[in-house]
C-alpha positions in Angstrom: -36.4 -10.8 -51.0 -35.9 -7.3 -50.7 -33.3 -5.6 -53.0 -30.9 -4.5 -50.6 -30.6 -8.0 -49.6 -29.6 -9.2 -53.1 -27.3 -6.1 -53.4 -25.7 -7.4 -50.0 -25.4 -11.5 -51.2 -24.0 -9.9 -54.7 -21.2 -7.5 -53.7 -19.9 -10.3 -51.3 -19.8 -12.8 -54.0 -16.7 -11.4 -55.3 -15.2 -10.1 -51.7 -11.5 -9.8 -53.2 -12.5 -6.5 -55.7 -15.5 -5.2 -53.0 -12.9 -4.8 -50.3 -10.1 -3.3 -53.2 -12.9 -0.6 -53.4 -13.5 -0.3 -49.9 -10.0 -0.1 -48.7 -9.4 2.7 -51.6 -12.3 4.6 -50.2 -11.6 4.3 -47.0 -7.8 5.0 -47.8 -8.8 8.6 -49.7 -11.6 9.7 -47.1 -9.3 9.2 -44.2 -6.6 11.3 -45.9 -9.0 13.9 -45.8 -9.8 13.3 -42.4 -7.1 13.8 -40.8 -6.3 17.2 -43.1 -9.0 18.4 -42.4 -9.0 17.8 -38.2 -5.0 18.5 -38.1 -5.6 21.6 -39.7 -8.5 22.6 -38.0 -6.9 21.7 -34.6 -3.5 23.8 -35.5 -5.2 26.8 -36.7 -7.7 27.2 -33.8 -4.7 26.4 -31.1 -2.6 29.4 -33.0 -5.5 31.2 -32.4 -6.3 30.4 -28.9 -2.5 30.8 -27.6 -2.2 34.6 -29.3 -5.2 35.7 -29.1 -5.0 38.8 -26.9 -1.2 39.6 -27.5 -0.3 42.1 -29.8 3.2 42.0 -30.3 6.1 40.3 -29.0 9.1 42.1 -28.5 12.8 40.2 -28.4 15.8 40.4 -29.5 16.4 40.8 -33.4 16.5 37.3 -35.1 13.8 35.8 -36.9 10.3 37.0 -36.0 8.2 33.9 -36.5 11.0 32.3 -34.1 10.5 34.9 -31.7 6.8 34.2 -31.6 7.4 30.5 -31.6 9.6 30.7 -28.7 7.6 33.8 -26.5 4.0 32.6 -27.6 4.1 28.8 -28.4 7.0 27.4 -27.0 8.2 26.0 -29.4 11.5 26.4 -30.5 14.7 28.5 -29.0 14.6 32.4 -27.8 16.1 34.6 -30.9 18.6 35.6 -27.5 17.6 38.6 -24.8 16.7 41.8 -24.3 17.7 44.2 -22.0 16.3 45.0 -18.4 16.4 48.7 -18.8 15.1 49.1 -22.3 12.7 46.7 -21.9 10.9 48.7 -19.0 10.6 51.9 -21.0 9.4 49.9 -23.5 6.4 48.7 -21.4 5.7 52.1 -20.0 5.1 53.3 -23.3 1.7 54.7 -24.5 0.6 53.1 -27.2 1.1 50.0 -24.7 -2.1 48.9 -21.8 0.3 46.0 -20.4 3.3 44.5 -21.3 4.1 41.3 -20.0 7.9 40.1 -19.2 8.6 36.8 -20.1 12.3 35.6 -18.6 13.0 31.7 -20.2 15.8 29.1 -20.1 15.3 26.7 -17.9 13.1 23.1 -18.3 11.9 20.2 -15.9 11.5 17.2 -17.9 11.0 19.2 -21.0 8.8 21.4 -19.6 9.5 24.9 -20.2 10.0 27.1 -16.4 9.0 30.7 -17.2 9.4 33.6 -15.2 6.7 36.0 -15.4 4.5 38.6 -13.1 1.0 39.2 -12.6 0.2 40.4 -15.7 0.6 37.3 -17.0 -1.9 35.7 -15.0 -4.5 38.3 -16.1 -3.7 38.1 -19.9 -4.2 34.7 -20.0 -7.1 34.8 -17.5 -6.1 32.3 -15.0 -7.4 30.6 -12.3 -6.1 27.8 -9.9 -7.9 24.5 -9.4 -5.8 23.9 -6.4 -3.2 26.4 -3.6 -2.1 29.7 -5.0 -0.2 31.9 -7.5 3.4 32.2 -7.0 4.7 35.0 -4.8 8.2 34.0 -3.2 11.1 33.5 -5.0 11.4 29.5 -6.1 7.9 28.9 -5.5 5.9 27.7 -8.7 2.2 27.3 -10.8 1.9 24.3 -13.1 -0.2 23.8 -16.1 -2.8 21.2 -15.5 -1.0 18.9 -17.9 2.1 19.7 -16.0 0.8 18.7 -12.6 -0.9 15.6 -14.2 2.1 14.1 -16.6 4.6 14.9 -13.9 2.6 13.4 -11.1 3.2 16.8 -9.6 1.1 17.9 -6.0 1.3 21.4 -4.1 4.4 21.2 -1.5 6.4 18.6 -4.1 9.6 20.2 -5.0 11.9 19.8 -8.2 15.0 21.0 -9.9 15.2 22.9 -12.8 17.9 22.3 -16.1 19.0 24.7 -17.9 18.5 25.2 -21.6 14.9 24.5 -23.0 15.1 20.5 -23.0 16.9 17.6 -22.0 17.6 17.3 -18.2 22.0 17.1 -18.7 22.4 20.0 -16.7 20.7 20.8 -13.3 20.5 23.4 -11.6 21.2 22.2 -7.8 21.4 25.1 -5.9 17.5 26.1 -5.7 14.7 23.9 -5.8 11.1 25.3 -6.8 8.4 24.1 -5.0 4.5 23.7 -6.3 2.5 26.7 -4.4 -0.6 25.8 -7.1 -1.8 24.4 -9.6 -3.5 26.0 -12.4 -7.4 25.2 -14.5 -7.4 23.6 -17.3 -7.0 26.1 -19.6 -6.8 24.2 -23.1 -4.1 26.7 -24.3 -0.3 26.6 -23.8 -0.6 27.5 -20.1 -1.7 23.8 -19.4 2.0 22.8 -20.2 3.9 25.7 -18.3 5.3 25.6 -15.4 5.7 29.7 -14.3 6.9 31.5 -11.4 8.7 35.2 -10.2 11.1 36.6 -12.8 14.0 36.9 -9.8 13.2 32.9 -9.5 14.9 32.3 -12.8 17.7 35.6 -12.4 19.2 33.6 -9.2 19.1 30.7 -10.8 22.0 31.7 -13.1 23.5 34.3 -10.8 24.9 31.4 -9.1 24.9 29.0 -12.2 27.5 31.5 -13.6 30.0 31.2 -10.6 29.9 27.4 -10.8 30.8 27.0 -14.6 30.5 30.0 -16.6 32.4 27.6 -19.7 29.9 25.2 -20.0 27.2 27.5 -22.1 28.6 27.3 -25.5 25.3 26.5 -27.2 22.8 26.8 -25.2 20.6 29.6 -25.2 21.9 31.8 -22.4 18.9 32.6 -19.7 17.6 35.9 -19.3 19.2 37.3 -16.5 23.1 36.2 -16.8 24.0 39.6 -14.8 27.5 40.3 -14.6 29.3 40.0 -12.0 31.5 42.2 -9.4 34.5 40.5 -8.1 34.0 40.1 -4.2 32.8 43.6 -3.3 30.5 44.0 -0.8 27.1 44.5 -2.9 26.1 47.6 -1.7 22.8 49.2 -3.0 24.5 51.0 -6.1 25.9 48.1 -6.5 22.4 45.9 -6.9 21.2 48.8 -9.1 23.6 48.2 -11.5 23.4 44.3 -11.5 19.8 44.8 -12.0 20.5 46.9 -15.1 22.7 44.8 -16.6 19.6 42.2 -16.1 17.8 40.7 -19.3 14.4 39.0 -20.1 14.0 36.7 -23.2 10.9 39.0 -24.0 7.9 41.5 -23.7 4.3 40.2 -24.7 2.2 43.0 -25.5 -1.4 44.4 -25.6 -2.0 47.9 -27.3 -3.8 50.7 -25.9 -5.4 52.0 -28.8 -5.9 50.6 -32.3 -3.0 53.6 -33.5 -0.4 51.8 -31.5 -0.7 48.8 -34.6 0.9 51.7 -37.1 3.2 53.0 -34.9 4.5 51.0 -32.1 6.3 48.1 -33.9 7.9 50.4 -36.4 9.3 52.6 -33.2 10.8 49.1 -31.7 12.4 48.3 -35.1 14.2 51.0 -35.8 14.7 52.7 -32.9 16.0 50.0 -30.7 18.0 47.4 -30.9 14.9 45.1 -30.2 12.4 43.5 -33.1 8.5 43.2 -32.3 6.7 40.5 -34.3 3.4 40.4 -34.5 1.7 37.0 -33.7 -1.1 37.6 -35.7 1.0 38.4 -39.0 3.8 35.1 -37.9 1.1 32.5 -37.3 -1.0 33.5 -40.8 2.8 32.9 -42.5 3.3 30.0 -40.4 0.2 28.7 -41.6 0.3 29.5 -45.2 3.1 27.6 -45.0 1.6 24.7 -43.5 -1.3 25.2 -46.3 1.3 24.5 -48.7 1.4 21.4 -48.0 -2.4 20.2 -46.5 -3.5 21.7 -50.4 -1.2 19.0 -52.1 -1.8 15.9 -50.3 -5.9 17.1 -50.4 -5.6 16.9 -54.0 -3.6 13.8 -53.6 -6.8 12.2 -51.4 -9.4 13.4 -54.2 -7.5 11.6 -56.9 -7.7 8.3 -54.4 -11.6 9.2 -54.3 -11.8 9.7 -58.2 -10.1 6.6 -58.5 -12.1 4.5 -56.5 -15.1 5.5 -57.8 -13.8 4.8 -61.4 -12.9 1.3 -59.5 -16.4 1.0 -58.3 -17.7 2.0 -61.8 -15.9 -0.9 -63.0 -16.8 -3.4 -60.7 -20.7 -3.0 -61.2 -20.4 -2.9 -65.0 -18.8 -5.8 -65.1 -20.9 -7.6 -62.6 -24.4 -6.5 -64.5 -22.7 -8.4 -67.6 -22.3 -11.1 -65.6 -26.0 -11.2 -64.3 -28.1 -9.6 -66.8 -29.3 -13.3 -67.2 -30.2 -13.5 -63.4 -31.3 -10.1 -63.5 -33.7 -10.7 -66.6 -35.2 -13.9 -64.5 -36.0 -11.9 -61.8 -38.5 -9.7 -64.7 -39.9 -12.6 -65.4 -40.5 -13.6 -62.2 -42.1 -10.6 -61.8 -39.6 -8.2 -60.4 -39.8 -4.6 -61.2 -37.5 -2.3 -63.5 -37.4 0.0 -60.9 -36.4 -2.8 -57.9 -33.3 -3.7 -60.2 -32.5 0.1 -60.5 -32.4 0.3 -56.9 -30.1 -3.6 -56.1 -27.7 -1.7 -58.7 -27.9 1.7 -56.8 -27.7 0.0 -53.5 -24.5 -2.0 -54.2 -22.6 1.0 -55.5 -24.3 3.2 -52.4 -23.2 -0.2 -49.5 -19.3 -0.1 -51.5 -18.9 3.6 -50.9 -20.4 4.1 -47.7 -18.3 1.0 -46.0 -15.6 2.7 -47.3 -15.8 6.8 -46.4 -17.0 5.2 -42.7 -14.1 2.5 -42.3 -12.0 6.0 -43.9 -13.5 8.5 -41.0 -12.6 6.2 -38.5 -9.1 5.3 -39.1 -8.2 9.3 -39.4 -9.1 9.9 -36.2 -7.8 6.5 -35.0 -4.7 7.9 -36.6 -4.3 11.3 -35.8 -5.2 10.2 -32.1 -2.2 7.9 -32.6 0.3 10.7 -33.9 -1.3 13.1 -31.1 -0.4 10.6 -28.3 3.1 10.2 -29.7 3.7 13.8 -30.3 7.3 15.4 -28.4 5.4 18.6 -28.4 2.9 19.0 -25.8 2.1 22.6 -26.9 0.5 21.5 -30.2 -1.0 18.3 -29.4 -3.4 16.4 -32.0 -6.3 15.0 -30.9 -8.2 12.2 -33.0 -11.2 12.1 -30.5 -12.5 15.4 -32.1 -16.1 15.1 -33.7 -16.2 18.2 -36.6 -19.3 19.5 -38.5 -17.6 19.5 -41.9 -17.1 15.7 -41.6 -20.8 15.0 -42.5 -19.3 17.4 -46.2 -16.7 13.5 -46.5 -19.9 11.1 -45.5 -22.2 13.1 -48.5 -19.4 13.0 -50.7 -19.0 9.0 -50.6 -22.6 8.8 -51.4 -22.3 10.9 -54.3 -19.2 8.7 -55.5 -21.4 5.0 -55.0 -24.7 6.8 -56.7 -22.6 8.5 -59.4 -20.2 5.4 -60.1 -23.8 3.2 -59.9 -26.0 5.2 -61.8 -24.5 4.0 -65.6 -24.7 0.4 -64.6 -28.5 1.1 -63.0 -29.5 2.5 -65.9 -28.6 -0.2 -68.3 -30.1 -2.8 -65.5 -33.3 -0.5 -65.5 -33.6 -0.3 -69.9 -32.8 -4.1 -70.2 -34.7 -6.2 -72.4 -36.2 -9.3 -71.6 -36.5 -11.2 -74.3 -33.1 -10.4 -76.5 -30.8 -11.4 -72.9 -33.3 -14.8 -72.6 -32.6 -15.6 -76.0 -29.3 -15.6 -76.3 -28.3 -17.6 -73.2 
């Protein structure tokens, strides 16, 4: 019989302890797999979504909140900024490109973003079908939005006030789908894009109907203050435009020198604040990182307990089987064969545990991902990472490490002593 068959049989002669060992190893490996996949995906998403944006300018408040709402579309905006001041900043010599954003509405939880063609060039967007928005209330929607909401070119829908929930629907204007974006692999897959005027118009009428129902909401960009029933001549229109608001500006610098000058200028000389996505993402990631580190140590501890358990298991079974092994020696089995049999048991146990753990880790993460509320940071379990090889190697190492002492003992066992005892 081959040594591996013997190892396999002896393992399953005690199914309970074998199963317990496999479970311990699978649990440790599973946690490590989930942490590895999740932290890598979150890191890549943070990079992928903010890679070309040097700065976000918005209302004063939490810089992290400003970045989360304007780049990742998670969390609520910090407030609004006056259009006039925002446009002055956009024309600054430090700025290569400024992308205006007007947020404040959603459709079935998907954010409606008022912006302009700068947004398209910032994210290098292309349409898979149809065209980019041109007229008011035309929208171009992300690939994921189209598939999840079942929207096609020419379909119409109503936006609702606020960034989630559909209790307060704007029935005055319908949006029309004029284009569907190619899949981008970043936040734009989950957005509905339109021009800024649409967002403003939506709220002008909304203001007339019910100005009181806005408490506790983020006032959308562009809630202009109205003039009583006079005819809107040209001058008043301009005035209304001056009192317009945006949610934020996404800025690309013209030169590396802007980094030192521009944010400070915004923060010190205006009522707005400038937040750096790179800095805020790093801060956010270091906060997530603290949790990940703690869990990693916990998983490594489980793996160590598993290694000790495998060792105890092999050591005990070796004691019970010393007579059988001695008989095998007298029947011509070499010392090396006995050594291999015991090492093989250790490796079989830990490899089974490692493989089950990695598979479970992927499945659990896929389950978490498919039940996530936020489409922006969607995690997937169907991603294979090169680093998972290390987990596999770690499993092998634990098996060999746990089996080495019992294997050496089997190798050195004194046949005549064992046989004369029985």
